[in-house]
C-alpha positions in Angstrom: 28.5 -58.1 12.8 26.0 -55.3 11.9 23.0 -54.7 14.1 20.7 -55.9 11.3 22.8 -59.1 11.0 22.8 -59.7 14.8 19.0 -59.3 14.8 18.6 -61.8 11.9 20.9 -64.2 13.7 18.9 -64.0 16.9 15.6 -64.4 15.0 17.0 -67.5 13.3 18.1 -68.9 16.6 14.8 -68.4 18.1 13.0 -69.9 15.2 15.1 -73.0 15.6 14.0 -73.2 19.3 10.4 -72.4 18.4 10.4 -75.2 15.8 11.9 -77.6 18.3 9.4 -76.4 20.9 6.5 -77.0 18.6 7.8 -80.4 17.4 5.2 -82.5 19.3 2.3 -80.5 17.7 4.0 -80.3 14.3 4.7 -84.0 14.2 1.1 -84.9 14.9 -0.2 -82.4 12.4 2.2 -83.0 9.6 1.9 -86.8 10.1 -1.8 -86.6 9.6 -1.5 -84.3 6.6 1.1 -86.6 5.0 -1.3 -89.5 5.3 -4.1 -87.6 3.8 -2.4 -85.8 0.9 -0.2 -88.0 -1.2 -0.2 -86.2 -4.6 -3.8 -86.9 -5.3 -6.5 -84.5 -6.5 -7.9 -82.6 -3.6 -11.6 -83.5 -3.0 -14.1 -82.9 -0.2 -13.4 -86.2 1.5 -9.8 -85.2 2.0 -10.8 -81.8 3.3 -13.1 -83.5 5.9 -10.1 -85.6 7.1 -8.0 -82.4 7.2 -10.6 -80.6 9.3 -10.5 -83.5 11.8 -6.7 -83.4 12.0 -6.7 -79.6 12.6 -9.3 -80.0 15.4 -7.2 -82.8 17.0 -4.3 -80.3 17.1 -6.5 -78.0 19.2 -6.9 -75.3 16.5 -10.6 -75.3 17.3 -13.7 -76.0 15.2 -14.2 -72.5 13.9 -10.5 -72.1 12.9 -10.4 -75.5 11.3 -13.5 -74.8 9.2 -12.0 -71.4 8.1 -8.7 -73.0 7.1 -10.3 -75.9 5.2 -12.5 -73.5 3.3 -9.6 -71.3 2.4 -7.7 -74.3 1.2 -10.7 -75.4 -0.9 -10.8 -72.0 -2.6 -7.1 -72.3 -3.5 -6.7 -76.0 -4.3 -10.0 -77.9 -4.7 -9.8 -80.1 -7.8 -6.0 -79.7 -8.0 -3.3 -82.2 -7.5 -1.6 -81.5 -4.2 1.2 -82.8 -2.0 1.4 -82.6 1.7 4.0 -79.8 1.5 1.6 -77.8 -0.8 -1.1 -78.1 1.8 1.2 -77.3 4.8 2.5 -74.2 3.0 -1.0 -73.0 2.1 -2.2 -73.6 5.7 0.8 -71.8 7.1 -0.1 -68.7 5.1 -3.7 -68.8 6.4 -2.6 -69.4 10.0 -0.2 -66.4 9.8 -3.1 -64.3 8.4 -5.2 -65.2 11.5 -2.4 -64.6 13.9 -0.9 -61.4 12.4 -3.4 -58.9 13.9 -2.6 -60.1 17.4 1.2 -60.3 17.1 2.2 -57.3 19.2 5.3 -56.8 21.4 4.9 -55.5 24.9 5.4 -51.7 24.8 6.5 -49.8 28.0 4.9 -46.4 28.0 7.5 -43.9 29.4 4.8 -41.5 30.2 3.9 -43.7 33.1 6.6 -44.2 35.7 6.3 -46.8 36.9 4.5 -48.6 34.0 2.5 -51.1 36.0 2.1 -54.6 34.6 -0.5 -56.8 36.4 0.1 -60.5 35.6 -2.7 -63.0 36.2 -3.1 -66.7 35.5 -3.9 -70.1 37.1 -1.3 -71.5 39.5 1.0 -73.8 37.6 0.8 -72.0 34.2 4.3 -70.6 34.6 3.1 -67.2 35.7 5.9 -66.4 38.2 8.6 -67.8 35.9 7.2 -65.7 33.1 7.5 -62.6 35.3 11.1 -63.4 36.0 11.9 -63.8 32.3 10.0 -60.7 31.4 11.9 -58.7 34.1 15.2 -60.0 32.6 14.1 -59.0 29.1 13.1 -55.5 30.2 16.3 -55.0 32.2 18.3 -56.0 29.0 16.4 -53.2 27.2 17.6 -50.7 29.8 14.5 -50.4 32.0 14.7 -50.5 35.8 12.2 -53.1 37.1 10.6 -53.8 40.5 8.7 -57.0 41.2 5.8 -57.4 43.6 5.0 -60.7 45.2 1.2 -60.4 45.1 0.5 -64.1 45.4 0.6 -63.7 49.2 -1.2 -66.9 50.1 1.5 -69.2 48.8 4.9 -68.8 50.5 6.4 -70.9 47.7 5.3 -68.4 45.1 6.9 -65.6 47.0 10.1 -67.5 47.4 10.1 -68.4 43.7 9.6 -64.7 42.7 12.5 -63.7 45.0 14.8 -66.3 43.2 13.8 -64.9 39.8 14.3 -61.4 41.1 17.9 -62.4 42.0 18.4 -63.9 38.6 17.1 -60.8 36.8 18.8 -58.5 39.3 15.5 -56.8 40.2 14.3 -55.9 43.7 11.2 -57.8 45.0 8.6 -56.3 47.3 6.9 -58.8 49.5 5.1 -59.2 52.8 6.6 -61.3 55.6 3.2 -62.8 56.6 1.4 -65.3 54.5 -2.1 -64.3 53.5 -1.4 -60.5 53.6 -3.7 -58.2 51.6 -2.4 -58.2 48.1 -4.1 -54.9 47.1 -2.5 -53.2 50.1 0.9 -54.6 49.1 0.4 -53.3 45.5 -0.5 -49.9 46.9 2.6 -49.7 49.0 4.8 -51.1 46.3 3.6 -48.5 43.9 4.7 -45.7 46.3 8.1 -47.3 46.7 8.5 -47.8 42.9 7.6 -44.2 42.4 10.0 -42.9 45.1 12.9 -45.0 43.6 12.1 -43.9 40.0 11.5 -47.5 38.7 10.5 -47.6 35.1 8.4 -50.8 35.4 6.6 -52.5 38.2 5.4 -56.1 37.6 2.8 -57.6 40.0 2.4 -61.3 40.5 -1.1 -62.4 41.6 -2.8 -65.5 43.0 -4.4 -68.1 40.7 -6.6 -70.2 42.9 -9.5 -71.1 40.6 -10.9 -73.5 43.2 -12.0 -70.3 45.0 -13.1 -68.4 41.9 -15.2 -65.7 43.6 -12.4 -64.8 46.0 -9.8 -64.7 43.2 -12.0 -62.4 41.1 -12.6 -60.1 44.0 -8.9 -59.9 44.8 -8.0 -59.0 41.2 -10.7 -56.4 41.1 -9.5 -54.9 44.3 -5.8 -54.7 43.1 -7.0 -53.0 40.0 -9.2 -50.6 41.9 -6.6 -49.7 44.5 -3.9 -49.0 41.9 -6.3 -46.5 40.3 -6.2 -44.5 43.5 -2.6 -43.7 42.9 -2.7 -43.6 39.1 -6.1 -43.5 37.3 -4.6 -45.2 34.3 -3.0 -48.1 36.2 -2.5 -51.0 35.7 -1.2 -50.0 32.3 -0.9 -53.5 31.0 -2.8 -56.6 32.2 -1.3 -59.9 31.0 -2.9 -63.3 31.3 -0.4 -66.3 31.3 -1.8 -69.5 29.8 -0.3 -73.0 29.8 -0.4 -74.4 26.2 -0.5 -77.9 27.5 -4.1 -77.4 28.8 -5.4 -77.1 25.3 -9.0 -76.1 25.0 -9.2 -75.4 28.7 -7.2 -72.2 28.0 -10.4 -70.8 26.5 -12.2 -71.2 29.9 -9.4 -69.5 31.7 -9.6 -66.5 29.4 -13.3 -66.2 30.0 -12.8 -66.5 33.8 -10.2 -63.8 34.1 -12.0 -61.5 31.8 -14.8 -61.4 34.3 -12.5 -59.7 36.8 -10.2 -57.4 34.8 -9.7 -56.2 31.3 -7.0 -58.4 29.6 -4.6 -56.5 27.4 -2.6 -59.4 26.2 -1.8 -63.1 26.5 1.5 -65.0 27.2 1.6 -68.6 26.1 3.9 -70.9 28.0 5.2 -74.5 27.8 4.8 -74.7 24.1 7.9 -76.9 24.2 6.0 -79.6 26.0 2.7 -80.0 24.3 1.0 -81.5 21.2 -1.7 -78.9 21.6 0.2 -75.8 20.3 -2.6 -75.1 17.8 -4.6 -73.7 20.7 -2.7 -70.4 20.2 -4.4 -70.1 16.8 -7.8 -70.9 18.3 -7.4 -68.3 21.0 -6.4 -65.6 18.6 -9.4 -66.4 16.4 -11.9 -66.5 19.2 -10.8 -63.6 21.5 -8.8 -61.3 19.2 -6.4 -60.6 22.1 -2.8 -59.7 21.4 -0.3 -62.5 22.1 2.7 -60.5 23.4 5.1 -63.3 24.2 5.6 -67.1 24.1 7.6 -69.4 26.2 9.5 -72.3 24.4 11.9 -73.4 27.1 13.1 -73.2 30.7 16.0 -70.7 30.1 15.8 -67.1 31.2 16.0 -66.1 27.5 13.3 -68.4 26.3 10.4 -65.9 26.6 10.3 -64.1 23.3 8.0 -61.7 21.3 5.4 -63.5 19.3 5.9 -63.6 15.5 3.0 -64.8 13.4 4.8 -66.1 10.4 7.5 -67.9 12.3 4.9 -69.5 14.6 2.7 -70.6 11.6 5.6 -72.2 9.7 6.9 -74.0 12.9 3.4 -75.3 13.6 3.2 -76.8 10.1 6.7 -78.2 10.2 8.1 -75.9 7.6 11.7 -74.4 7.4 
């Protein structure tokens, strides 16, 4: 099979997993749309019902209003079916998402390229790091992992397990509660000495102690700049799609501490709130660099706006 053919096969396979992963969201949304639009002439009452359905799918008020008005411009006064509406909406959703659909780029000018990963405990942060490491290894990069969530022994052990799966070394402290910034500083020196291409740092996510968490993230960021003024080169925030609109609050909280360069959305396969991805893209304009649609090591994939939009609306 040609390289282009293999790429197309893998894209098709991932779209199938994405569609399956977004099934809960799509079923709720398409069910509502099917009830509203039954081949009748599109009027304002139907648009109001559609707006409510979009908000219920966690697309957010501002996004729902924009999508409804776009549909009104195209179809108001016309006879429409539910598939007509879903196709039109998918096009508008893709338009909103497209500016933020960017793959993670490793800058070879920085060796190691430092990726700082933040997120609330339970979002799938450590799992995401393991999957990302596996992906980067497959692309030919040498990767080192840093267990910066030093207050949770379970998090350190989980990262070590993922390090073994991805065949990547893990730098960790033996004692619980060790200084995460100091660990990052020492790990950078080791990564530099060993010529690692990428260093990925796990961090704590204890929002119940918000002030301490913010201070710790700022300190890691500050300490890394002592060894490389441009580090961290990428700061990713991992969000759990099942939390719905609470994901907005998490973005706001973490932005207080460090600049966020991109988002990773996890657990899309277990939620009816997948529309929150669109709401986040609309509100914050942050790139969505990857999405998780399963538990497998290969189930973290680059974000594709059109594929996501069509899966969200239950289209093939």
